[in-house]
BALOPA-184419 format. One record per residue (C-alpha): residue number from 1; residue in three letters; x, y, z. Coordinates in steps of 0.1 Angstrom, whole numbers. Example, Ala and Ser with C-alpha at 12.3 -4.5 7.8 and 13.67 -1.06 7.14 Angstrom:
# residues 2
REC   seq   type      xx      yy      zz
REC     1    ala     123     -45      78
REC     2    ser     137     -11      71
END
This chain:
# residues 333
REC   seq   type      xx      yy      zz
REC     1    met    -277     658    -197
REC     2    val    -278     642    -162
REC     3    lys    -277     676    -147
REC     4    lys    -307     687    -167
REC     5    ile    -327     657    -157
REC     6    leu    -318     663    -120
REC     7    gln    -331     699    -123
REC     8    his    -366     688    -135
REC     9    lys    -391     702    -109
REC    10    tyr    -412     670    -109
REC    11    leu    -383     646    -105
REC    12    asn    -382     647     -67
REC    13    pro    -418     637     -61
REC    14    leu    -416     611     -89
REC    15    ile    -386     594     -74
REC    16    lys    -403     593     -40
REC    17    leu    -435     580     -56
REC    18    leu    -415     553     -74
REC    19    ile    -397     542     -43
REC    20    thr    -430     540     -23
REC    21    ala    -447     520     -51
REC    22    leu    -418     495     -54
REC    23    leu    -416     491     -16
REC    24    ile    -454     485     -13
REC    25    trp    -452     460     -42
REC    26    thr    -423     442     -26
REC    27    ile    -440     440       8
REC    28    tyr    -472     428      -8
REC    29    glu    -454     400     -26
REC    30    gln    -435     390       5
REC    31    val    -463     393      31
REC    32    phe    -497     391      15
REC    33    ala    -492     371     -16
REC    34    lys    -473     342       0
REC    35    glu    -489     309      -9
REC    36    asn    -490     296      27
REC    37    ile    -495     330      44
REC    38    ala    -527     317      61
REC    39    asp    -509     288      77
REC    40    ile    -480     310      88
REC    41    trp    -503     335     103
REC    42    gln    -523     308     122
REC    43    thr    -490     294     135
REC    44    phe    -480     328     147
REC    45    leu    -513     332     165
REC    46    asn    -509     298     181
REC    47    his    -476     308     197
REC    48    phe    -486     343     206
REC    49    ser    -489     338     243
REC    50    phe    -467     336     274
REC    51    pro    -441     324     280
REC    52    asn    -434     323     242
REC    53    leu    -442     360     239
REC    54    asn    -411     368     259
REC    55    trp    -389     354     232
REC    56    leu    -407     376     206
REC    57    leu    -402     407     227
REC    58    cys    -365     399     229
REC    59    val    -364     397     191
REC    60    leu    -381     431     188
REC    61    ile    -358     447     215
REC    62    leu    -327     437     195
REC    63    val    -339     454     162
REC    64    pro    -325     489     170
REC    65    phe    -293     473     182
REC    66    asn    -290     454     149
REC    67    trp    -291     485     128
REC    68    gly    -274     506     155
REC    69    phe    -242     485     152
REC    70    glu    -244     489     114
REC    71    thr    -248     527     120
REC    72    leu    -217     528     142
REC    73    lys    -197     509     116
REC    74    trp    -207     531      87
REC    75    arg    -202     563     107
REC    76    glu    -167     551     115
REC    77    leu    -160     546      78
REC    78    ile    -174     580      67
REC    79    lys    -161     602      95
REC    80    ser    -130     612      75
REC    81    phe    -152     631      50
REC    82    ser    -186     635      66
REC    83    asn    -193     646     102
REC    84    ile    -230     637     103
REC    85    ser    -246     628     136
REC    86    phe    -254     593     148
REC    87    trp    -291     600     142
REC    88    gln    -285     612     107
REC    89    thr    -264     581     100
REC    90    tyr    -291     559     114
REC    91    arg    -316     576      91
REC    92    ala    -292     568      62
REC    93    ile    -289     532      72
REC    94    leu    -327     527      73
REC    95    ala    -331     546      40
REC    96    gly    -307     521      25
REC    97    val    -328     492      39
REC    98    thr    -358     507      22
REC    99    val    -343     508     -13
REC   100    ser    -324     476      -9
REC   101    leu    -356     456      -3
REC   102    phe    -367     458     -40
REC   103    thr    -333     459     -57
REC   104    pro    -311     429     -69
REC   105    asn    -285     417     -43
REC   106    arg    -296     447     -21
REC   107    ile    -276     471     -43
REC   108    gly    -301     498     -36
REC   109    glu    -286     500      -1
REC   110    tyr    -259     522     -15
REC   111    gly    -283     546     -32
REC   112    gly    -305     549      -1
REC   113    arg    -276     558      22
REC   114    ile    -261     585       0
REC   115    leu    -294     605       3
REC   116    met    -283     615      38
REC   117    val    -248     627      31
REC   118    glu    -235     658      13
REC   119    pro    -238     654     -25
REC   120    glu    -201     659     -31
REC   121    his    -194     629      -9
REC   122    asn    -218     605     -26
REC   123    trp    -192     583     -42
REC   124    lys    -171     582     -11
REC   125    ala    -201     571       8
REC   126    val    -206     543     -17
REC   127    ile    -170     532     -12
REC   128    ala    -174     533      26
REC   129    thr    -205     511      22
REC   130    leu    -186     486       1
REC   131    val    -159     484      28
REC   132    gly    -185     479      55
REC   133    ser    -202     452      35
REC   134    leu    -168     434      30
REC   135    ser    -162     435      68
REC   136    gln    -197     420      74
REC   137    leu    -191     394      47
REC   138    met    -158     383      64
REC   139    val    -174     379      98
REC   140    leu    -203     360      82
REC   141    leu    -180     337      63
REC   142    ala    -157     330      93
REC   143    phe    -185     321     117
REC   144    gly    -205     304      89
REC   145    leu    -175     281      82
REC   146    ile    -172     273     119
REC   147    gly    -209     267     123
REC   148    ala    -213     247      91
REC   149    thr    -183     225     101
REC   150    tyr    -199     218     135
REC   151    phe    -233     211     120
REC   152    ser    -219     188      93
REC   153    val    -198     167     117
REC   154    his    -226     163     142
REC   155    phe    -257     159     120
REC   156    leu    -247     152      83
REC   157    asn    -218     128      86
REC   158    pro    -199     141      55
REC   159    asp    -169     124      39
REC   160    asp    -138     133      60
REC   161    tyr    -118     142      29
REC   162    ile    -145     165      15
REC   163    leu    -150     182      48
REC   164    ala    -113     187      54
REC   165    ser    -109     201      18
REC   166    val    -138     225      21
REC   167    leu    -126     237      55
REC   168    ala     -90     242      43
REC   169    leu    -102     262      12
REC   170    gly    -125     282      34
REC   171    ile     -98     291      58
REC   172    ile     -74     301      30
REC   173    phe    -101     322      14
REC   174    ile    -109     341      46
REC   175    ile     -71     347      52
REC   176    ile     -68     361      17
REC   177    leu     -99     384      23
REC   178    leu     -85     396      57
REC   179    thr     -51     404      41
REC   180    cys     -68     423      13
REC   181    phe     -91     441      38
REC   182    phe     -63     454      60
REC   183    asn     -43     465      29
REC   184    ile     -74     479      11
REC   185    asp     -56     511       1
REC   186    leu     -35     490     -24
REC   187    leu     -66     490     -46
REC   188    ile     -59     526     -55
REC   189    pro     -29     520     -79
REC   190    leu     -46     489     -93
REC   191    ile     -79     507    -101
REC   192    lys     -59     536    -117
REC   193    arg     -43     512    -141
REC   194    leu     -76     498    -153
REC   195    pro     -87     506    -189
REC   196    tyr    -106     538    -192
REC   197    ala     -96     549    -157
REC   198    glu     -82     581    -171
REC   199    lys    -115     589    -188
REC   200    leu    -134     581    -155
REC   201    lys    -110     601    -133
REC   202    lys    -139     623    -121
REC   203    tyr    -152     592    -103
REC   204    val    -119     573     -98
REC   205    lys    -105     601     -76
REC   206    his    -130     592     -49
REC   207    ile    -112     559     -42
REC   208    gln     -85     581     -24
REC   209    val    -108     578       6
REC   210    leu     -93     543      11
REC   211    arg     -61     559      23
REC   212    asn     -80     571      53
REC   213    tyr     -87     536      65
REC   214    ser     -61     528      90
REC   215    ser     -58     493     106
REC   216    lys     -76     508     136
REC   217    val    -105     520     116
REC   218    leu    -108     487      97
REC   219    ala    -105     467     130
REC   220    ser    -134     489     144
REC   221    ala    -155     480     113
REC   222    leu    -148     443     119
REC   223    phe    -157     447     155
REC   224    phe    -191     463     148
REC   225    ser    -197     437     121
REC   226    phe    -191     410     147
REC   227    leu    -215     427     172
REC   228    arg    -242     430     145
REC   229    tyr    -237     393     135
REC   230    leu    -240     383     172
REC   231    thr    -272     404     174
REC   232    tyr    -291     390     144
REC   233    thr    -280     354     151
REC   234    thr    -293     358     186
REC   235    gln    -326     372     172
REC   236    tyr    -328     341     150
REC   237    phe    -323     319     181
REC   238    phe    -350     338     200
REC   239    ile    -375     334     172
REC   240    leu    -368     297     171
REC   241    gln    -377     295     207
REC   242    phe    -409     315     201
REC   243    phe    -420     289     175
REC   244    asp    -409     260     197
REC   245    ile    -383     248     173
REC   246    glu    -361     229     198
REC   247    ala    -324     221     193
REC   248    pro    -294     222     216
REC   249    ile    -280     257     219
REC   250    leu    -247     250     201
REC   251    ala    -265     231     173
REC   252    ser    -290     261     170
REC   253    phe    -262     287     165
REC   254    ala    -243     263     142
REC   255    gly    -275     258     122
REC   256    ile    -281     295     120
REC   257    ala    -245     302     109
REC   258    thr    -250     275      82
REC   259    ile    -282     290      69
REC   260    phe    -266     325      66
REC   261    leu    -235     310      50
REC   262    leu    -255     291      24
REC   263    gln    -276     322      16
REC   264    thr    -245     344      12
REC   265    ser    -230     318     -12
REC   266    ile    -259     322     -36
REC   267    pro    -265     360     -41
REC   268    leu    -302     365     -51
REC   269    pro    -327     394     -52
REC   270    pro    -345     400     -19
REC   271    ile    -377     382     -30
REC   272    leu    -359     350     -41
REC   273    gly    -335     354     -12
REC   274    leu    -363     349      13
REC   275    val    -375     318      -6
REC   276    ala    -339     304      -6
REC   277    arg    -335     311      31
REC   278    gly    -367     293      38
REC   279    glu    -355     263      18
REC   280    phe    -321     263      37
REC   281    ala    -340     266      70
REC   282    leu    -362     236      61
REC   283    phe    -331     216      54
REC   284    val    -313     226      86
REC   285    trp    -341     225     111
REC   286    gly    -357     195      95
REC   287    val    -328     175     111
REC   288    phe    -345     182     144
REC   289    asn    -379     171     131
REC   290    ala    -393     206     134
REC   291    asp    -427     214     119
REC   292    lys    -424     228      84
REC   293    val    -448     256      89
REC   294    asp    -431     266     122
REC   295    ile    -397     268     103
REC   296    leu    -411     289      75
REC   297    ala    -429     312     100
REC   298    ala    -397     317     119
REC   299    thr    -378     326      87
REC   300    phe    -406     349      75
REC   301    gly    -411     365     109
REC   302    leu    -374     374     112
REC   303    phe    -374     390      77
REC   304    leu    -405     410      86
REC   305    ile    -391     422     119
REC   306    asn    -356     430     108
REC   307    leu    -362     443      73
REC   308    thr    -398     452      65
REC   309    phe    -405     473      96
REC   310    pro    -372     493      93
REC   311    ala    -378     497      56
REC   312    leu    -412     514      63
REC   313    leu    -395     537      88
REC   314    gly    -367     544      62
REC   315    leu    -394     553      37
REC   316    ile    -406     581      60
REC   317    phe    -370     595      61
REC   318    ile    -367     593      23
REC   319    val    -400     612      19
REC   320    gln    -387     639      42
REC   321    thr    -355     642      21
REC   322    asn    -349     663     -10
REC   323    val    -337     633     -31
REC   324    val    -327     654     -61
REC   325    glu    -306     677     -40
REC   326    ser    -290     647     -23
REC   327    leu    -280     633     -57
REC   328    gly    -263     665     -67
REC   329    gly    -292     682     -85
REC   330    arg    -307     717     -80
REC   331    lys    -299     735     -47
REC   332    lys    -326     748     -24
REC   333    ser    -335     784     -31
END
């Protein structure tokens, strides 16, 4: 049944049309339909001059590095079964950004990436993406815990007992995650024992790719995750400078880490995720008496630069791709 659907001659353009329509709708909702978009745009224009413009240029320069480190990480995780070039991998990453923008919890990222690998390796690519996401999550949680602790101690004055308890639980959780991460191949026998695993063996067999992830490969994934985290937190710091949101440098990075930690703790669809990040930003930067519109403009601007523009580029790559063939449908004649 699935094979017949994939062989339909109009399916390829329909999928591309649907992806384009959903992306345009999402960008419209995020950019043009925002309640305070006029105030945000005016704030941006007010800061669009030297020397502030230098900070914005720094943010833009770091965009390809942000996704470049993600590309290097994913390429490291798929190299055991797919030998695609760096540029092809970069295209896959941006295609994933495109689809993730309008899907809950960015789950579309997996679907976008598999369009650029061989159809027989689609499920392995999904598993590789999961492993890469886990490595990014651990880096985010580790630095988020450090940043949130620093920010809480210096600006929130929490109860010592509560702070110590949360910190201890966070450290234990991260240690457990790290242990599981570097022994990720142990998932194979566990998954095989799950109910209906035998009936789904056509898909379960792909988890064997986890055996290819040595400690060296996993450590490389963590390293690239760290470089990417360092890149987008630095971008956030630069855009704060662009909008004249002033805070000590340590407090700034601690606040940024806290915002990302809070956002990660509450998984939401992209549209609500931006709203939540805005609320978290208002809470954090409000401590420094920053202007509300400046805070929202910085949050919105970083989203636009790091996700919306790459998503539009990723859409071009998807349009150039035979989506049906990539999903295992009909072959080119």
